[in-house]
KEBADREN-755174 format. One line per field, with one value per residue (C-alpha): x, y, z; residue number from 1; chain; residue in three letters. Coordinates in steps of 0.5 Angstrom, whole numbers. Each point is the difference from the previous one (the first is absolute). Example, Ala and Ser with C-alpha at 12.3 -4.5 7.8 and 13.67 -1.06 7.14 Angstrom:
<nodes>
east	c(25, 2)
north	c(-9, 7)
up	c(16, -2)
num	c(1, 2)
chaine	c(A, A)
residu	c(ALA, SER)
</nodes>
This chain:
<nodes>
east	c(-17, 5, 5, 2, 7, 1, 7, 6, 6, 4, 3, -7, -4, 4, -1, -8, 0, 4, -5, -6, 3, 0, -7, -3, 4, -2, -8, 0, -2, 2, 5, -2, 6, -1, 3, -4, 3, -1, -3, 4, -3, 5, -1, -7, 0, 5, -3, -1, 8, 2, -5, 3, 7, -2, -4, 6, 5, -5, -1, 7, 0, -6, 3, 6, -5, -3, 6, 1, -6, 0, -4, -4, -3, -6, 2, -2, 3, -4, 1, -4, 0, -2, 1, 1, 4, -3, -7, 2, 3, -7, -4, 4, 0, -7, -1, 4, -4, 6, -1, 7, 5, 7, 5, 8, 4, 2, 5, -1, -5, 1, 7, 0, -2, -6, 0, -6, 0, -5, -4, 0, -1, -7, -2, 1, -5, -5, 0, -7, 4, 5, 7, 6, 7, 6, 6, 7, 4, -6, 2, 6, -4, 0, -7, -5, -7, -2, 3, -5, -5, 0, -6, 2, -7, -2, -6, -3, -6, 2, 4, -5, 0, 8, 0, -6, 4, 7, -4, -3, 7, 3, -5, 1, 7, 1, 5, 0, -3, 3, -4, 3, -2, 6, 0, 4, 1, 2, -7, -4, -1, 6, -3, -7, 1, 6, 3, -2, -7, 0, 3, -5, -6, 3, 1, -7, -2, 4, -3, -7, 1, 3, -5, -5, 3, 2, -7, 2, 7, 0, 2, 6, 3, 6, -1, 4, -1, 5, 1, 6, 2, 5, 2, -2, -3, 6, 3, -6, 0, 7, -1, -3, 3, 0, 3, 0, -7, -4, -5, -3, -7, -3, -6, -1, -1, -6, 1, -1, -7, -4, 3, 7, 6, 4, 7, -1, 6, 1, 1, 4, 5, 0, 2, 6, 3, -3, 3, -6, -6, -5, -8, -4, -8, -5, -5, -6, -6, -6)
north	c(-16, 6, 3, 7, 3, 7, 0, 5, -1, 0, -6, 1, -1, -7, -2, 2, -5, -5, 0, 0, -6, -4, 2, -1, -7, -2, 2, -2, 7, 4, 6, 7, 5, 7, 7, 7, 6, 7, 4, 6, 6, 5, -1, -1, 2, -6, -5, -5, 0, 0, -6, -4, 1, -2, -6, -2, 0, -3, -6, -1, -1, -4, -5, 0, -2, -5, -3, -2, -4, -7, -4, -3, 6, 4, 7, 6, 7, 7, 7, 6, 7, 4, 6, -4, -6, -4, 2, -3, -6, -2, 2, -5, -5, 0, 0, -6, -3, -1, -3, 3, 5, -1, 6, 0, 4, 7, 3, 4, -1, -6, -4, -7, -4, 5, 7, 4, 5, 5, -3, -7, 4, 3, -7, -3, 6, -1, -6, -4, -7, -4, 3, -4, 4, -4, 1, 2, -5, -5, -1, -3, -6, -7, -2, -1, -1, 3, -4, 2, 5, 4, 3, 6, 0, 6, 1, 5, 1, -4, -5, -5, 2, 0, -7, -2, 3, -4, -6, 0, 2, -6, -5, 3, 0, -7, 4, -1, 5, 3, 5, 4, 5, 5, 3, 6, 1, 8, 1, -2, 6, 0, -3, -2, -7, -5, -3, -7, 2, 4, -7, -4, 5, 0, -8, -1, 5, -3, -7, 2, 3, -6, -4, 4, 0, -8, -2, 5, -3, -6, -7, 0, 7, 0, 5, 1, 6, 3, 6, 4, 6, 5, 7, 2, -2, 0, -5, -4, -1, -2, -6, -3, -5, 3, -3, 2, -1, 2, 6, 3, 3, 6, 3, 8, 5, 2, 6, -2, 1, -6, -4, 4, 0, 4, -3, -1, 2, -8, -2, 6, -2, -7, 3, 3, -7, -5, -2, -4, 2, 3, 0, 5, -1, 5, 2, -5, 4, 1)
up	c(-23, -2, 4, -2, 0, 0, -3, -1, -3, 6, 5, 4, -7, -1, 7, -1, -6, 3, 6, -5, -3, 6, 2, -7, 0, 7, -1, -7, -2, -6, 0, -2, 0, -1, 0, 1, -3, 1, -5, -3, 4, -2, -7, -2, -7, -1, 4, -5, -2, 7, 2, -6, 2, 7, -2, -5, 6, 4, -5, 1, 7, 0, -5, 5, 6, -4, -2, 8, 0, -2, -5, 4, 3, -4, 0, -4, 1, 0, -1, 3, 1, 7, 4, 6, -1, 6, -2, -7, 3, 4, -7, -4, 5, 1, -8, -1, 6, 4, 7, 3, -2, 1, 1, 1, 4, -2, 4, 7, 5, 4, 2, 0, -7, -1, -3, -1, -6, -1, -4, 4, 6, -3, -2, 7, 2, -6, -3, 0, -2, 4, -1, 0, 2, -3, 4, -4, -3, -1, -7, 2, 3, -3, 4, -5, 4, 7, 5, 6, 2, 7, 2, 5, 4, 5, 4, -3, -5, -6, 2, -2, -7, 0, 2, -5, -5, 2, 0, -7, -2, 3, -2, -8, 1, 4, 4, 8, 4, 6, 4, 5, 6, 1, 7, 1, 7, -1, -2, 6, 5, 5, 7, -3, -1, 2, -6, 1, 1, -7, -3, 3, -3, -7, 0, 2, -5, -5, 2, -1, -7, -2, 2, -3, -7, 1, -4, -6, -1, -5, 3, -4, 1, 5, 5, 7, 5, 4, 5, 1, 4, 1, 3, -7, -7, -3, 5, 0, -7, 0, 4, -5, -5, -8, -6, -7, -3, 6, 0, 5, 0, 4, 1, -2, 6, 3, -3, -7, -3, -2, -6, 1, 2, 6, 2, 8, 5, 1, -7, -1, 6, -3, -7, 3, 2, -5, -6, -3, -4, 4, -3, 3, 0, -1, 6, -1, -2, 5)
num	c(1, 2, 3, 4, 5, 6, 7, 8, 9, 10, 11, 12, 13, 14, 15, 16, 17, 18, 19, 20, 21, 22, 23, 24, 25, 26, 27, 28, 29, 30, 31, 32, 33, 34, 35, 36, 37, 38, 39, 40, 41, 42, 43, 44, 45, 46, 47, 48, 49, 50, 51, 52, 53, 54, 55, 56, 57, 58, 59, 60, 61, 62, 63, 64, 65, 66, 67, 68, 69, 70, 71, 72, 73, 74, 75, 76, 77, 78, 79, 80, 81, 82, 83, 84, 85, 86, 87, 88, 89, 90, 91, 92, 93, 94, 95, 96, 97, 98, 99, 100, 101, 102, 103, 104, 105, 106, 107, 108, 109, 110, 111, 112, 113, 114, 115, 116, 117, 118, 119, 120, 121, 122, 123, 124, 125, 126, 127, 128, 129, 130, 131, 132, 133, 134, 135, 136, 137, 138, 139, 140, 141, 142, 143, 144, 145, 146, 147, 148, 149, 150, 151, 152, 153, 154, 155, 156, 157, 158, 159, 160, 161, 162, 163, 164, 165, 166, 167, 168, 169, 170, 171, 172, 173, 174, 175, 176, 177, 178, 179, 180, 181, 182, 183, 184, 185, 186, 187, 188, 189, 190, 191, 192, 193, 194, 195, 196, 197, 198, 199, 200, 201, 202, 203, 204, 205, 206, 207, 208, 209, 210, 211, 212, 213, 214, 215, 216, 217, 218, 219, 220, 221, 222, 223, 224, 225, 226, 227, 228, 229, 230, 231, 232, 233, 234, 235, 236, 237, 238, 239, 240, 241, 242, 243, 244, 245, 246, 247, 248, 249, 250, 251, 252, 253, 254, 255, 256, 257, 258, 259, 260, 261, 262, 263, 264, 265, 266, 267, 268, 269, 270, 271, 272, 273, 274, 275, 276, 277, 278, 279, 280, 281, 282, 283, 284, 285, 286)
chaine	c(A, A, A, A, A, A, A, A, A, A, A, A, A, A, A, A, A, A, A, A, A, A, A, A, A, A, A, A, A, A, A, A, A, A, A, A, A, A, A, A, A, A, A, A, A, A, A, A, A, A, A, A, A, A, A, A, A, A, A, A, A, A, A, A, A, A, A, A, A, A, A, A, A, A, A, A, A, A, A, A, A, A, A, A, A, A, A, A, A, A, A, A, A, A, A, A, A, A, A, A, A, A, A, A, A, A, A, A, A, A, A, A, A, A, A, A, A, A, A, A, A, A, A, A, A, A, A, A, A, A, A, A, A, A, A, A, A, A, A, A, A, A, A, A, A, A, A, A, A, A, A, A, A, A, A, A, A, A, A, A, A, A, A, A, A, A, A, A, A, A, A, A, A, A, A, A, A, A, A, A, A, A, A, A, A, A, A, A, A, A, A, A, A, A, A, A, A, A, A, A, A, A, A, A, A, A, A, A, A, A, A, A, A, A, A, A, A, A, A, A, A, A, A, A, A, A, A, A, A, A, A, A, A, A, A, A, A, A, A, A, A, A, A, A, A, A, A, A, A, A, A, A, A, A, A, A, A, A, A, A, A, A, A, A, A, A, A, A, A, A, A, A, A, A, A, A, A, A, A, A, A, A, A, A, A, A)
residu	c(MET, ARG, ILE, TYR, VAL, ALA, TYR, LEU, ALA, THR, ASP, GLY, GLY, ALA, ASP, ALA, VAL, ALA, MET, GLY, VAL, ARG, LEU, ALA, ARG, THR, LEU, THR, ALA, GLY, LEU, ASP, ILE, GLY, MET, VAL, LEU, PRO, PRO, ASP, ALA, MET, ALA, PRO, LEU, HIS, ALA, GLY, ASP, PHE, GLU, GLN, VAL, LEU, THR, GLU, GLN, ALA, ASP, GLN, TRP, LEU, ALA, GLN, ALA, ARG, ALA, MET, VAL, PRO, ASP, ASP, ILE, ASP, VAL, ALA, THR, HIS, ILE, ALA, PHE, SER, GLU, SER, SER, ALA, GLU, GLY, ILE, ILE, GLY, GLU, ALA, GLN, ARG, VAL, GLY, ALA, SER, ALA, ILE, VAL, VAL, GLY, GLY, SER, GLY, GLY, GLY, LEU, VAL, GLY, GLY, HIS, THR, LEU, GLY, SER, VAL, VAL, ASN, GLU, LEU, VAL, HIS, SER, SER, PRO, LEU, PRO, LEU, VAL, LEU, SER, PRO, ARG, GLY, LEU, ARG, ARG, SER, LYS, VAL, GLN, HIS, VAL, ARG, ALA, ILE, THR, CYS, ALA, MET, GLY, ARG, ARG, ALA, GLY, ALA, GLN, HIS, LEU, LEU, ASP, THR, ALA, ILE, ARG, ALA, ALA, ALA, ARG, SER, HIS, SER, PRO, LEU, ARG, VAL, VAL, SER, LEU, ILE, ALA, LEU, ASP, ARG, VAL, PRO, HIS, GLY, HIS, LYS, PRO, ASP, ASP, GLN, VAL, ILE, ALA, GLU, ALA, THR, ALA, HIS, ALA, GLN, SER, ALA, PHE, ASP, GLU, ALA, ARG, SER, ARG, ILE, PRO, VAL, ASP, THR, ASP, VAL, SER, TRP, THR, ILE, VAL, SER, GLY, PRO, THR, VAL, GLU, ASP, ALA, VAL, ASN, LYS, LEU, ASP, TRP, HIS, ASP, GLY, ASP, ILE, ILE, MET, VAL, GLY, SER, SER, ARG, LEU, ALA, ALA, GLN, ARG, ARG, LEU, PHE, LEU, SER, SER, THR, ALA, ALA, LYS, MET, LEU, ARG, VAL, LEU, ASP, VAL, PRO, MET, VAL, ILE, VAL, PRO, LYS, GLU, GLU, SER)
</nodes>
């Protein structure tokens, strides 16, 4: 297994490297740190010179990134050129056989611990690989391994695929898995059902899904299930206890194409209030 870090020589890039190191150590995986650079569209006659200068600078930046990686992690660095940064990142991650792409915050877009720059925004709406969003400031954490995995499971198609992915991640990493069902009461049509009925139906659905998945959970995997409700998604997710080293896994929107991501409105709301890394899992292929 390998993890691909899409690197920039910024604080967000350092956050992404730190998250990549944590995942690589937890999953016993190799780490690839890559930079995707733009070709010189304005000076085609001197493209070779331009790429050489840019490559030399990128080599220095990647050397700095590599210095952030402890000696116990297998790490390689890569440089690629592409007109589209997002397409280049996806292509490089697939080329090295990565199981996930890690990115850091890069200004603008959301409040809280996460911010989505334009390239990251493209990735969360197009990547065929799981995308790991590292919150701002993670580089300052002393935690070396993933402490626990939370899987936010909804009721829509694809929820079972997300749960299965979380189960595999928990088993490989020997991390406890917390499966949560979030009930945002503001999303229930006014006057349609009383709150206690909504909660009861969600509880029954969650229990059914858990019972169905139980046979696929390794016996030595620590799994718990909880349901939290609140006036909004943000209120519900904030009722959970969070610790440094936790990650949350969410599914892709129902709008996503097969084997692609599309950030759901629920996940976007979680990003506004959470300071833990978020893993977005692509939609299952039919």
